Backbone as CSV, one residue per row, in Angstrom:
resi,resn,N_x,N_y,N_z,CA_x,CA_y,CA_z,C_x,C_y,C_z
1,UNK,40.448,-77.742,113.313,41.105,-76.466,113.449,40.788,-75.590,112.249
2,UNK,41.479,-75.783,111.165,41.235,-74.966,109.988,39.898,-75.257,109.341
3,UNK,39.426,-76.474,109.507,38.150,-76.879,108.921,36.982,-76.129,109.546
4,UNK,37.031,-75.941,110.847,35.902,-75.333,111.548,36.006,-73.813,111.657
5,UNK,37.082,-73.224,111.234,37.225,-71.775,111.295,36.232,-71.064,110.382
6,UNK,35.879,-71.657,109.252,34.990,-71.017,108.291,33.523,-71.175,108.652
7,UNK,33.173,-72.146,109.473,31.798,-72.420,109.844,31.420,-71.549,111.036
8,UNK,30.661,-70.498,110.786,30.293,-69.564,111.849,28.812,-69.652,112.212
9,UNK,27.963,-69.913,111.251,26.523,-69.981,111.490,26.059,-71.428,111.434
10,UNK,25.014,-71.755,112.187,24.497,-73.123,112.117,23.853,-73.398,110.760
11,UNK,23.953,-74.625,110.319,23.345,-75.047,109.068,22.182,-75.964,109.416
12,UNK,20.995,-75.609,108.954,19.803,-76.391,109.244,19.332,-77.035,107.947
13,UNK,19.273,-78.340,107.935,18.795,-79.079,106.778,17.393,-79.570,107.069
14,UNK,16.511,-79.364,106.121,15.123,-79.735,106.315,14.662,-80.541,105.116
15,UNK,14.177,-81.743,105.368,13.755,-82.600,104.270,12.449,-82.125,103.641
16,UNK,11.482,-81.808,104.465,10.211,-81.332,103.934,9.574,-80.381,104.936
17,UNK,8.490,-79.785,104.529,7.805,-78.823,105.367,6.321,-79.161,105.421
18,UNK,5.754,-78.985,106.570,4.317,-79.215,106.718,3.562,-77.892,106.676
19,UNK,4.199,-76.839,106.170,3.594,-75.516,106.148,2.317,-75.494,105.308
20,UNK,2.314,-76.169,104.184,1.129,-76.169,103.325,-0.058,-76.802,104.053
21,UNK,0.180,-77.901,104.716,-0.882,-78.576,105.460,-1.370,-77.699,106.609
22,UNK,-0.444,-77.042,107.296,-0.815,-76.157,108.386,-1.650,-74.988,107.885
23,UNK,-1.279,-74.420,106.730,-2.050,-73.312,106.166,-3.465,-73.747,105.795
24,UNK,-3.596,-74.947,105.257,-4.922,-75.461,104.918,-5.774,-75.625,106.177
25,UNK,-5.186,-76.126,107.240,-5.918,-76.283,108.495,-6.309,-74.934,109.075
26,UNK,-5.394,-73.969,109.022,-5.700,-72.641,109.541,-6.810,-71.976,108.740
27,UNK,-6.811,-72.160,107.427,-7.884,-71.619,106.602,-9.226,-72.233,106.980
28,UNK,-9.233,-73.537,107.208,-10.453,-74.236,107.587,-10.992,-73.698,108.915
29,UNK,-10.119,-73.596,109.913,-10.560,-73.126,111.223,-10.908,-71.640,111.219
30,UNK,-10.311,-70.899,110.326,-10.628,-69.476,110.226,-12.083,-69.263,109.826
31,UNK,-12.614,-70.154,109.010,-14.016,-70.047,108.584,-14.979,-70.326,109.734
32,UNK,-14.549,-71.100,110.711,-15.410,-71.484,111.827,-15.239,-70.598,113.062
33,UNK,-14.159,-69.862,113.118,-13.778,-69.156,114.339,-14.480,-67.800,114.481
34,UNK,-14.525,-67.331,115.728,-15.039,-65.995,116.000,-13.988,-64.963,115.595
35,UNK,-14.355,-63.700,115.617,-13.455,-62.635,115.154,-12.165,-62.555,115.966
36,UNK,-12.263,-62.683,117.289,-11.037,-62.567,118.103,-10.095,-63.739,117.842
37,UNK,-10.641,-64.894,117.542,-9.807,-66.054,117.227,-9.233,-65.925,115.818
38,UNK,-9.988,-65.322,114.904,-9.497,-65.139,113.535,-8.224,-64.302,113.505
39,UNK,-8.154,-63.309,114.384,-6.954,-62.470,114.440,-5.729,-63.322,114.795
40,UNK,-5.893,-64.218,115.764,-4.787,-65.101,116.146,-4.439,-66.055,115.011
41,UNK,-5.439,-66.546,114.316,-5.202,-67.451,113.190,-4.421,-66.733,112.093
42,UNK,-4.766,-65.486,111.827,-4.047,-64.717,110.805,-2.583,-64.526,111.193
43,UNK,-2.328,-64.297,112.478,-0.934,-64.174,112.923,-0.206,-65.501,112.769
44,UNK,-0.881,-66.590,113.100,-0.277,-67.917,112.945,0.043,-68.197,111.483
45,UNK,-0.821,-67.764,110.582,-0.587,-67.963,109.151,0.665,-67.206,108.697
46,UNK,0.860,-66.016,109.212,2.044,-65.237,108.859,3.316,-65.929,109.351
47,UNK,3.263,-66.513,110.529,4.430,-67.212,111.073,4.692,-68.522,110.326
48,UNK,3.643,-69.137,109.842,3.771,-70.401,109.129,4.432,-70.218,107.769
49,UNK,4.215,-69.096,107.153,4.746,-68.822,105.819,6.268,-68.618,105.863
50,UNK,6.776,-68.058,106.934,8.213,-67.765,107.010,9.075,-68.947,106.983
């Protein structure tokens, strides 16, 4: 009752992130990809950083 009244937003606990590894992979594939694919890779990199 009173305990849960203050909790309004979800709390997400994260032990680690694979964002660094994902960015390294995206950088690697960006060097091999065509221009239209590079645009998608750049968008993926922006989403990975957040």
